[in-house]
ZAFI-594658 format. One line per 10 residues: number of its first residue (from 0); their letters; for each residue x, y, z of C-alpha. Coordinates in pm, 1 decimal, padded with zeros to 6 digits. Layout:
N
NUM	A	X,Y,Z | ...
% end
This chain:
335
0	XXXXXXXXXX	00051.4,00008.9,00008.1 | 00131.5,00377.1,-00028.4 | 00041.6,00492.6,00315.6 | 00198.6,00767.1,00479.3 | 00283.2,00699.4,00791.9 | 00503.2,00860.0,01107.6 | 00841.4,00715.7,00896.1 | 01072.6,00638.4,01248.2 | 00739.8,00403.2,01341.3 | 00729.7,00267.3,01042.5
10	XXXXXXXXXX	01125.1,00171.3,00970.5 | 01123.3,-00003.5,01363.4 | 00831.2,-00247.8,01216.2 | 01019.0,-00349.9,00931.0 | 01294.9,-00405.1,01120.0 | 01191.1,-00636.5,01316.9 | 01002.3,-00806.6,01074.8 | 00573.5,-00908.9,01024.0 | 00700.5,-01289.6,01216.2 | 00784.5,-01068.4,01535.4
20	XXXXXXXXXX	00650.3,-01364.6,01864.3 | 00582.3,-01074.9,02066.1 | 00349.7,-01115.6,02415.4 | -00019.2,-01065.1,02229.3 | -00338.6,-00962.0,02432.7 | -00490.8,-01199.6,02271.5 | -00417.0,-01593.4,02163.9 | -00542.0,-01428.3,01777.5 | -00500.3,-01107.6,01649.1 | -00540.7,-00997.3,01273.9
30	XXXXXXXXXX	-00563.5,-00679.1,01069.8 | -00583.3,-00636.7,00660.1 | -00659.9,-00334.5,00458.2 | -00851.9,-00258.7,00097.3 | -00675.8,-00069.5,-00126.2 | -00904.4,00098.7,-00456.0 | -00701.4,00304.8,-00683.9 | -00603.7,00393.2,-01038.2 | -00224.1,00416.1,-01115.1 | -00218.8,00562.2,-01465.2
40	XXXXXXXXXX	00070.0,00753.5,-01717.1 | -00084.4,01045.6,-01912.0 | 00253.1,01114.3,-02103.4 | 00524.6,00893.3,-02189.3 | 00782.3,00911.2,-02444.0 | 00667.1,00568.7,-02546.8 | 00298.0,00593.2,-02677.9 | 00232.2,00271.4,-02588.1 | 00279.0,00326.3,-02203.4 | -00020.6,00567.4,-02165.3
50	XXXXXXXXXX	-00292.1,00352.0,-02006.5 | -00487.4,00362.3,-01633.1 | -00493.7,00116.1,-01446.9 | -00795.5,00117.6,-01182.0 | -00721.3,-00132.2,-00918.8 | -00796.3,-00311.4,-00596.6 | -00587.4,-00502.3,-00348.6 | -00664.8,-00690.7,-00064.6 | -00396.9,-00753.8,00206.8 | -00472.3,-00973.3,00562.7
60	XXXXXXXXXX	-00256.3,-01141.2,00817.4 | -00354.0,-01299.6,01150.6 | -00110.3,-01453.9,01442.4 | -00195.5,-01734.2,01633.5 | -00053.5,-01813.1,02005.9 | -00041.7,-02145.7,02039.8 | 00148.8,-02171.5,02353.3 | 00334.7,-01836.7,02543.0 | 00678.6,-01940.7,02299.6 | 00494.3,-02092.2,02017.2
70	XXXXXXXXXX	00280.2,-01841.7,01718.0 | 00114.3,-01916.5,01424.2 | 00108.1,-01601.6,01133.1 | 00046.6,-01610.2,00818.9 | -00067.2,-01391.1,00524.4 | -00291.9,-01396.4,00179.4 | -00300.4,-01073.8,-00059.1 | -00521.7,-01013.2,-00371.5 | -00443.3,-00848.4,-00603.0 | -00370.9,-00814.7,-01059.0
80	XXXXXXXXXX	-00062.6,-01059.3,-01090.5 | 00053.6,-00931.4,-01401.1 | 00181.2,-00570.3,-01447.4 | -00074.2,-00373.7,-01728.1 | 00021.1,-00294.5,-02051.2 | -00341.5,-00111.6,-02218.3 | -00614.0,00043.0,-01978.0 | -00701.1,-00207.8,-01739.9 | -01029.0,-00253.1,-01446.7 | -01019.2,-00478.9,-01162.5
90	XXXXXXXXXX	-00824.0,-00758.2,-01423.6 | -00569.0,-01034.9,-01343.9 | -00604.2,-01065.9,-00978.4 | -00515.9,-01355.1,-00846.7 | -00543.0,-01477.8,-00428.4 | -00203.5,-01568.1,-00297.6 | -00037.2,-01648.4,00044.3 | 00213.9,-01424.1,00113.2 | 00381.4,-01492.8,00400.6 | 00290.1,-01843.2,00630.3
100	XXXXXXXXXX	00472.3,-01989.5,00950.3 | 00626.2,-02055.0,01282.5 | 00779.2,-01762.0,01511.6 | 00968.3,-01951.9,01855.6 | 01072.2,-01677.8,02101.3 | 01367.8,-01753.6,02318.6 | 01386.7,-01491.2,02561.1 | 01338.5,-01137.2,02333.8 | 01478.3,-01371.4,02064.9 | 01246.3,-01492.2,01773.3
110	XXXXXXXXXX	01330.1,-01776.2,01551.9 | 01102.3,-01775.3,01256.8 | 01061.8,-02103.4,00998.5 | 00798.7,-02062.3,00714.2 | 00718.1,-01858.7,00412.4 | 00840.9,-01527.8,00509.7 | 00954.8,-01118.9,00363.1 | 01386.8,-01126.2,00555.8 | 01504.9,-00813.7,00643.1 | 01695.1,-00596.9,00340.7
120	XXXXXXXXXX	01638.8,-00218.6,00356.6 | 01396.3,00016.6,00451.1 | 01277.1,00262.6,00178.3 | 01104.8,00022.7,-00042.2 | 00820.6,00030.0,00234.7 | 00869.1,00303.0,00395.8 | 00958.2,00577.0,00151.4 | 00593.6,00861.3,00156.3 | 00391.7,00910.9,-00094.5 | 00209.9,00759.4,-00363.7
130	XXXXXXXXXX	00488.2,00689.3,-00590.3 | 00738.6,00704.6,-00329.9 | 00860.2,00278.7,-00369.1 | 00840.4,00295.9,-00711.4 | 01167.7,00194.2,-00737.3 | 01321.7,00100.1,-00442.6 | 01075.0,-00136.3,-00445.0 | 01263.0,-00355.1,-00716.6 | 01562.5,-00491.3,-00457.5 | 01253.0,-00584.1,-00170.7
140	XXXXXXXXXX	01307.4,-00932.3,-00056.2 | 00939.2,-01085.6,00031.7 | 00755.5,-01464.1,-00024.9 | 01093.1,-01671.0,00036.9 | 01091.7,-01993.5,00195.7 | 01382.8,-02008.8,00533.9 | 01410.7,-01880.1,00862.9 | 01441.8,-01553.0,01022.6 | 01639.9,-01464.1,01367.2 | 01553.1,-01133.3,01529.6
150	XXXXXXXXXX	01720.5,-01035.2,01850.4 | 01752.2,-00694.2,02060.3 | 02103.4,-00563.9,02093.8 | 02131.5,-00334.4,02404.2 | 01798.6,-00199.3,02459.8 | 01705.4,00060.5,02073.6 | 01919.7,-00220.8,01886.6 | 01758.0,-00512.3,01652.7 | 01964.5,-00808.1,01443.5 | 01851.5,-00978.1,01167.1
160	XXXXXXXXXX	01933.5,-01286.4,00967.6 | 01815.4,-01472.2,00740.0 | 01840.3,-01742.5,00558.8 | 01655.0,-01807.9,00196.6 | 01540.4,-01900.3,-00107.0 | 01236.4,-01814.3,-00322.2 | 00917.3,-02038.8,-00270.4 | 00849.1,-02284.7,-00500.7 | 00674.1,-02502.9,-00308.6 | 00259.8,-02461.9,-00462.9
170	XXXXXXXXXX	00255.4,-02217.1,-00262.5 | 00411.7,-01996.5,-00511.8 | 00107.0,-01998.4,-00706.1 | -00231.0,-01767.0,-00696.0 | -00617.2,-01868.7,-00763.2 | -00809.5,-01701.2,-00983.9 | -00596.0,-01563.5,-01244.3 | -00274.9,-01808.4,-01203.2 | 00099.9,-01721.7,-01212.9 | 00183.1,-02030.8,-01190.7
180	XXXXXXXXXX	00401.4,-02257.0,-00947.8 | 00790.0,-02147.2,-00907.5 | 01061.8,-02370.2,-01004.3 | 01436.1,-02309.4,-00959.6 | 01453.2,-02441.5,-01334.5 | 01252.6,-02079.8,-01401.0 | 01682.6,-01897.8,-01357.0 | 01693.4,-01597.2,-01144.9 | 01867.0,-01469.0,-00851.5 | 01866.2,-01663.3,-00547.3
190	XXXXXXXXXX	01591.8,-01917.9,-00687.4 | 01779.4,-02199.6,-00588.7 | 01598.1,-02461.2,-00438.0 | 01880.2,-02413.2,-00183.9 | 01974.6,-02227.9,00135.4 | 02197.3,-02070.2,00006.6 | 02097.8,-01683.4,-00005.5 | 02201.0,-01445.2,00263.5 | 02044.0,-01144.8,00467.3 | 02203.2,-00948.4,00760.1
200	XXXXXXXXXX	02087.4,-00577.7,00911.3 | 02096.5,-00405.3,01186.4 | 01856.8,-00120.4,01334.0 | 01950.9,00137.7,01603.7 | 01704.3,00425.1,01736.2 | 01884.7,00690.3,01815.8 | 01557.8,00884.6,02011.0 | 01358.5,01003.1,01710.9 | 01643.3,00895.4,01427.1 | 01660.4,00540.7,01374.1
210	XXXXXXXXXX	01950.8,00401.6,01157.4 | 02034.6,00094.2,00990.6 | 02272.1,-00148.6,00812.1 | 02256.3,-00401.3,00595.5 | 02393.3,-00696.0,00372.9 | 02291.6,-00986.8,00116.5 | 02437.3,-01226.4,-00053.1 | 02174.8,-01422.9,-00311.7 | 02345.8,-01660.2,-00544.0 | 02362.0,-01751.6,-00861.1
220	XXXXXXXXXX	02026.2,-01875.2,-01061.5 | 02004.5,-02052.6,-01420.5 | 02130.9,-01822.6,-01647.0 | 02334.7,-01537.1,-01377.4 | 02653.7,-01442.4,-01505.5 | 02697.7,-01335.7,-01133.9 | 02634.5,-01377.8,-00745.5 | 02465.0,-01063.0,-00618.6 | 02608.8,-00886.7,-00311.2 | 02433.4,-00605.0,-00127.0
230	XXXXXXXXXX	02504.1,-00368.5,00076.4 | 02209.7,-00137.9,00220.2 | 02257.6,00192.7,00503.7 | 01969.6,00439.0,00587.0 | 01847.1,00681.2,00873.3 | 01500.8,00761.8,00898.3 | 01409.8,01095.6,01184.9 | 01075.2,01217.2,01296.2 | 01132.9,01642.5,01379.5 | 00916.5,01658.4,01587.2
240	XXXXXXXXXX	00710.0,01933.1,01436.0 | 00510.0,01774.6,01190.5 | 00808.2,01698.2,00955.8 | 00954.3,01353.9,00928.9 | 01211.7,01209.7,00664.5 | 01458.4,00906.7,00515.1 | 01724.5,00856.1,00284.4 | 01880.8,00561.4,00226.4 | 02146.2,00326.5,-00029.2 | 02150.6,00072.6,-00146.1
250	XXXXXXXXXX	02456.7,-00111.5,-00378.6 | 02483.6,-00427.1,-00543.0 | 02772.9,-00586.5,-00728.0 | 02651.5,-00835.8,-00994.8 | 02242.8,-00667.4,-00970.1 | 02008.5,-00942.4,-01090.8 | 02246.8,-01223.6,-01142.3 | 02394.0,-00932.6,-01416.9 | 02753.4,-00796.4,-01461.4 | 02650.9,-00475.7,-01371.0
260	XXXXXXXXXX	02698.5,-00342.3,-01034.1 | 02376.5,-00064.8,-00941.4 | 02325.3,00172.7,-00647.9 | 01985.8,00309.0,-00561.3 | 01998.1,00639.7,-00361.6 | 01604.9,00759.0,-00193.5 | 01524.3,01050.8,-00011.2 | 01224.4,01149.2,00099.2 | 01055.1,01435.7,00318.5 | 00694.9,01438.2,00485.4
270	XXXXXXXXXX	00502.7,01721.1,00677.1 | 00201.2,01662.0,00828.6 | -00073.1,01878.0,00895.7 | -00399.1,01782.6,01078.0 | -00529.4,01563.6,00848.2 | -00321.8,01581.3,00576.7 | 00066.0,01478.6,00450.4 | 00264.3,01648.2,00217.8 | 00535.3,01432.1,00064.4 | 00868.4,01464.7,-00188.2
280	XXXXXXXXXX	00998.6,01170.5,-00307.9 | 01323.1,01081.8,-00531.3 | 01509.3,00759.4,-00635.9 | 01810.4,00728.3,-00837.8 | 01963.2,00379.7,-00960.1 | 02298.9,00430.4,-01119.1 | 02355.0,00076.0,-01291.0 | 02722.2,00026.3,-01444.0 | 02681.6,00008.1,-01856.5 | 02340.1,00118.6,-01795.1
290	XXXXXXXXXX	02311.6,00456.3,-01765.7 | 02110.3,00652.7,-01482.0 | 01708.4,00595.5,-01351.1 | 01544.5,00872.5,-01162.4 | 01187.8,00892.7,-01023.0 | 01048.7,01212.8,-00847.8 | 00729.2,01195.4,-00681.2 | 00462.7,01466.7,-00498.9 | 00192.4,01362.3,-00276.5 | -00044.1,01467.5,-00071.9
300	XXXXXXXXXX	-00287.4,01198.5,00185.1 | -00580.2,01258.6,00362.0 | -00698.2,01100.4,00657.9 | -01067.8,01079.8,00685.1 | -01008.9,00876.9,00978.2 | -00836.9,00682.8,01210.9 | -00927.3,00390.5,00945.9 | -00975.8,00532.5,00604.9 | -00759.3,00764.9,00388.1 | -00676.7,00935.2,00044.6
310	XXXXXXXXXX	-00382.6,00901.9,-00113.2 | -00286.6,01085.5,-00438.1 | 00033.9,01124.5,-00595.4 | 00207.6,01214.5,-00914.4 | 00533.7,01148.9,-01019.1 | 00786.5,01232.5,-01291.8 | 01021.5,00877.9,-01439.1 | 01299.6,00831.3,-01698.5 | 01363.6,00476.1,-01749.6 | 01575.9,00312.4,-01941.4
320	XXXXXXXXXX	01606.9,00687.8,-02115.7 | 01184.5,00689.0,-02133.5 | 01001.1,00989.8,-02010.2 | 00667.8,00966.3,-01899.2 | 00446.4,01147.2,-01614.5 | 00228.3,00902.0,-01404.8 | -00015.4,01034.5,-01180.2 | -00243.7,00792.5,-00928.7 | -00535.8,00783.5,-00632.2 | -00586.6,00572.1,-00407.0
330	XXXXX	-00856.6,00523.3,-00159.0 | -00744.0,00224.3,00155.0 | -00953.1,00143.3,00424.2 | -00767.6,-00019.2,00699.0 | -00920.9,-00284.4,00955.4
% end
């Protein structure tokens, strides 16, 4: 979802991971959201890219305490499982399991096993505005089979360590519009069917500031020419006067299993005024041998109540030498 939240708080949630087995007020908790919107490319150097995608996205997640140390978790997503190539309205919808597993608490340390989302970076999730995450989401790690250990370091730090590979079970398929079951034969960096991919990240809070640093290794899959090795570092700060900011840099050797290197630099700022939030974001991607991609965006969000908000954004993209302008509008209801 393209929601605007307090950045420092959201970063902390992302670092801790969706699979936390912390104490709960009840044995079963759940949450979810519905987003309905339209994302339109209103102008482009490539006329075939000028179209609108009217979409719906529904997410639901649960945690169920089995014992005081063991928690089951899971999540479902319903969304369009292919990218739009022409005007589209609520089409290509598929329902799939995005997380499913068990978490084991050992004091304040948590071990999570199953289908999960290892931690690497924050900008792909926490950058404000409708289009704020558009390029940074390239390096999100999601729908992985493996293990994640989250443990506190001191009173204000958290270390997350993961071993994983992309889901190749029947859960990688979807119901409705089928995206097909994944397999190692499909290739792609990290898609090895083995626990030979790793990620580690440490975050530390300094009052209203959160900072993080991480690394990852994705092994070459079929058709790749290189392993991918990545480093990420970032900071988020709440100024206490309505202003929030986030900055993150991620660098990859052998990006995407190719022989190229890529560096993502993301900056974002947001100002909250009563029920309104105004944001400006930008991402620059420098790829060796392929030039520079950029995204600059402005966003306006309006909270209607504690559970409902309207998001509006406009962005200017320059990707692969093609310049385009996009406008998006969405309503988001959380429950």
